TIVO-368399 format. One line per 8 residues: their letters; for each residue x, y, z of C-alpha. Coordinates in nm, 3 decimals, decimal comma. Example, Ala and Ser with C-alpha at 12.3 -4.5 7.8 and 13.67 -1.06 7.14 Angstrom:
<zators>
AS> 1,230:-0,450:0,780 ~ 1,367:-0,106:0,714
</zators>
This chain:
<zators>
MRGGMPWS> -21,520:-17,269:15,733 ~ -21,171:-17,279:15,597 ~ -21,032:-17,499:15,278 ~ -21,376:-17,611:15,185 ~ -21,398:-17,773:15,537 ~ -21,677:-17,720:15,864 ~ -21,537:-17,636:16,188 ~ -21,696:-17,981:16,306
ATMIRFEN> -21,493:-18,174:16,011 ~ -21,243:-18,406:16,107 ~ -20,927:-18,324:15,959 ~ -20,712:-18,628:16,020 ~ -20,824:-18,967:16,091 ~ -20,614:-19,282:16,096 ~ -20,765:-19,634:16,143 ~ -20,556:-19,922:16,234
VGLRYGGG> -20,273:-19,791:16,052 ~ -19,941:-19,947:16,089 ~ -19,579:-19,856:15,940 ~ -19,307:-20,086:15,856 ~ -18,972:-20,014:15,660 ~ -18,835:-20,304:15,455 ~ -18,876:-20,625:15,625 ~ -18,836:-20,466:15,957
PEVLRDIQ> -19,051:-20,455:16,257 ~ -19,375:-20,217:16,256 ~ -19,253:-19,884:16,347 ~ -19,615:-19,777:16,385 ~ -19,876:-20,006:16,498 ~ -20,250:-20,019:16,511 ~ -20,274:-19,657:16,527 ~ -20,643:-19,519:16,578
VKVDAGSF> -20,642:-19,131:16,560 ~ -20,886:-18,896:16,505 ~ -20,755:-18,476:16,472 ~ -21,003:-18,211:16,403 ~ -21,020:-17,925:16,163 ~ -20,922:-17,642:16,344 ~ -20,733:-17,787:16,632 ~ -20,416:-17,766:16,798
HFLTGPSG> -20,235:-18,061:16,932 ~ -19,853:-18,133:17,030 ~ -19,708:-18,449:16,939 ~ -19,469:-18,583:17,212 ~ -19,295:-18,915:17,240 ~ -18,938:-19,037:17,359 ~ -18,599:-19,030:17,069 ~ -18,713:-19,292:16,788
AGKSSLLK> -19,091:-19,346:16,876 ~ -19,182:-19,304:16,536 ~ -19,328:-18,901:16,570 ~ -19,163:-18,800:16,214 ~ -19,259:-19,140:16,062 ~ -19,621:-19,036:16,171 ~ -19,575:-18,658:16,004 ~ -19,447:-18,828:15,699
LIYMSERP> -19,768:-19,042:15,653 ~ -19,981:-18,735:15,695 ~ -19,780:-18,556:15,460 ~ -19,794:-18,849:15,233 ~ -19,408:-18,900:15,165 ~ -19,465:-19,243:15,337 ~ -19,726:-19,480:15,251 ~ -19,898:-19,705:15,561
SRGLISLF> -19,791:-20,063:15,592 ~ -20,160:-20,147:15,640 ~ -20,489:-19,931:15,749 ~ -20,691:-19,636:15,629 ~ -20,577:-19,279:15,648 ~ -20,837:-18,986:15,561 ~ -20,687:-18,611:15,500 ~ -20,916:-18,312:15,382
DREISALP> -21,238:-18,569:15,411 ~ -21,039:-18,803:15,152 ~ -20,888:-19,149:15,174 ~ -20,562:-19,095:15,116 ~ -20,387:-19,418:15,131 ~ -20,363:-19,567:14,781 ~ -20,450:-19,255:14,596 ~ -20,252:-19,229:14,238
RRELPPLR> -19,918:-19,008:14,297 ~ -20,051:-18,762:14,022 ~ -20,335:-18,694:14,294 ~ -20,147:-18,566:14,555 ~ -19,975:-18,273:14,438 ~ -20,306:-18,013:14,498 ~ -20,368:-18,205:14,838 ~ -19,927:-18,121:14,948
RRIGVIFQ> -20,045:-17,721:14,879 ~ -20,293:-17,736:15,125 ~ -20,019:-17,854:15,382 ~ -19,721:-17,656:15,508 ~ -19,463:-17,844:15,672 ~ -19,177:-17,765:15,903 ~ -18,887:-17,982:15,855 ~ -18,575:-18,108:16,104
DFRLIDHL> -18,343:-18,084:15,836 ~ -18,502:-17,709:15,689 ~ -18,491:-17,800:15,285 ~ -18,412:-17,480:15,238 ~ -18,284:-17,355:14,897 ~ -17,922:-17,236:14,934 ~ -17,899:-17,034:14,595 ~ -18,156:-16,837:14,706
STFDNVAL> -18,236:-16,526:14,967 ~ -18,381:-16,615:15,294 ~ -18,663:-16,321:15,112 ~ -18,724:-16,556:14,837 ~ -18,712:-16,896:15,033 ~ -19,029:-16,756:15,216 ~ -19,178:-16,585:14,933 ~ -19,196:-16,931:14,750
PLRVAGES> -19,561:-17,070:14,853 ~ -19,694:-16,723:14,744 ~ -19,515:-16,740:14,416 ~ -19,649:-17,089:14,366 ~ -19,987:-16,936:14,437 ~ -19,963:-16,655:14,193 ~ -19,990:-16,385:14,465 ~ -19,869:-15,999:14,333
EAKIKDSV> -19,552:-15,944:14,405 ~ -19,676:-15,620:14,581 ~ -19,848:-15,834:14,852 ~ -19,516:-16,068:14,853 ~ -19,366:-15,828:14,929 ~ -19,532:-15,682:15,249 ~ -19,624:-16,001:15,362 ~ -19,296:-16,177:15,360
TELLTWVG> -19,110:-15,866:15,503 ~ -19,378:-15,834:15,801 ~ -19,348:-16,188:15,855 ~ -18,936:-16,200:15,870 ~ -18,982:-15,890:16,075 ~ -19,188:-16,052:16,327 ~ -18,943:-16,401:16,396 ~ -18,624:-16,164:16,434
LADRIQSR> -18,446:-16,169:16,049 ~ -18,558:-15,828:15,932 ~ -18,161:-15,752:15,883 ~ -18,108:-16,081:15,719 ~ -18,351:-16,084:15,414 ~ -18,106:-16,075:15,184 ~ -17,888:-16,360:15,337 ~ -17,874:-16,662:15,190
PPTLSGGQ> -17,905:-17,023:15,416 ~ -17,561:-17,076:15,412 ~ -17,460:-16,779:15,588 ~ -17,714:-16,813:15,874 ~ -17,690:-16,981:16,148 ~ -17,896:-17,307:16,269 ~ -18,135:-17,108:16,451 ~ -18,202:-16,817:16,198
QQRVAIAR> -18,239:-17,128:15,924 ~ -18,489:-17,271:16,149 ~ -18,677:-16,912:16,159 ~ -18,669:-16,885:15,779 ~ -18,826:-17,269:15,734 ~ -19,108:-17,169:15,970 ~ -19,184:-16,835:15,819 ~ -19,208:-17,040:15,507
AVIGRPSL> -19,400:-17,268:15,651 ~ -19,673:-17,035:15,769 ~ -19,674:-16,745:15,489 ~ -19,928:-16,915:15,265 ~ -20,186:-16,988:15,589 ~ -20,207:-17,350:15,516 ~ -20,527:-17,528:15,581 ~ -20,292:-17,815:15,781
LLADEPTG> -19,952:-17,719:15,947 ~ -19,725:-18,017:16,073 ~ -19,410:-17,927:16,232 ~ -19,115:-18,144:16,325 ~ -18,900:-18,025:16,637 ~ -18,971:-17,621:16,509 ~ -18,777:-17,546:16,826 ~ -18,482:-17,745:16,837
NVDDEMAL> -18,240:-17,491:16,743 ~ -18,323:-17,177:16,919 ~ -18,342:-17,049:17,297 ~ -18,645:-17,114:17,506 ~ -18,743:-16,732:17,454 ~ -18,728:-16,779:17,056 ~ -18,899:-17,104:17,125 ~ -19,201:-16,965:17,295
RLLRLLEE> -19,232:-16,690:17,073 ~ -19,242:-16,959:16,754 ~ -19,511:-17,151:16,942 ~ -19,688:-16,798:17,019 ~ -19,667:-16,778:16,607 ~ -19,822:-17,133:16,535 ~ -20,120:-17,053:16,759 ~ -20,233:-16,721:16,615
MNRLGTTV> -20,210:-16,935:16,314 ~ -20,438:-17,199:16,475 ~ -20,669:-16,897:16,580 ~ -20,697:-16,825:16,165 ~ -20,801:-17,185:16,074 ~ -20,498:-17,363:16,044 ~ -20,496:-17,723:16,194 ~ -20,182:-17,789:16,345
IVATHNQH> -19,956:-18,064:16,456 ~ -19,642:-17,990:16,648 ~ -19,408:-18,314:16,684 ~ -19,147:-18,229:17,021 ~ -18,921:-18,397:17,260 ~ -18,937:-18,107:17,463 ~ -19,240:-18,183:17,698 ~ -19,155:-17,909:17,932
LATRMSQP> -19,231:-17,662:17,634 ~ -19,552:-17,862:17,528 ~ -19,669:-17,832:17,871 ~ -19,653:-17,477:17,885 ~ -19,878:-17,421:17,608 ~ -20,267:-17,478:17,669 ~ -20,286:-17,772:17,390 ~ -20,355:-18,116:17,413
RLHLEAGQ> -20,106:-18,406:17,324 ~ -20,079:-18,693:17,114 ~ -19,824:-18,909:17,277 ~ -19,655:-19,164:17,086 ~ -19,473:-19,502:17,284 ~ -19,355:-19,806:17,155 ~ -19,542:-19,789:16,830 ~ -19,880:-19,658:16,958
ISLIPFEK> -20,102:-19,329:17,006 ~ -20,268:-19,177:17,331 ~ -20,444:-18,863:17,341 ~ -20,341:-18,638:17,669 ~ -20,585:-18,357:17,757 ~ -20,451:-18,039:17,853 ~ -20,408:-17,987:18,200 ~ -20,361:-17,686:18,398
AAP> -20,069:-17,717:18,657 ~ -20,184:-17,663:18,990 ~ -20,075:-17,329:19,117
</zators>
């Protein structure tokens, strides 16, 4: 059990969900999907299919135009905004645009979730230093985001998202700015988080990379979603 939820629980449920922006056409339509607690899925689909929009619905930064969404066994589609922050604190998010705080060091950016949670500075120092070493940034701990490359900023964003061991981790193209070797290393980190109990959804356009991992895929196309089980490639 993690975060008060049994392993057999449903972490995310979409029931006939649609999303449109303003008066435009529906970006997502009739989305019907269930994601179990403790699972790991890739979210794939062509550019513009709505992968980022789907993640925004889960993270509650967008509301559905219609349908019901349940998260952590609560219906969230119409929750008052004052009730959203406690739920969001159980979610780690790796954004495409990183959203690092420019005036804070690499260390302090990654430490933020632990400080918000009230962890001791001694534990924060040990945990953050260990994780930054693992992602290859031991020599950039005191650097600020503007001095880092895109790939380094990406790794800082990933470290910040996983440092607090969230119940749910959403990653939007988390390997888009790193080479294939580092991409696999980062995905192995997300797999380890999953083994520790975190439910993981990784949105990626890199289907080749997704097929190298033994995880099922949620595939978005033409505004609708389908589940593609993992199939081991023939030798």
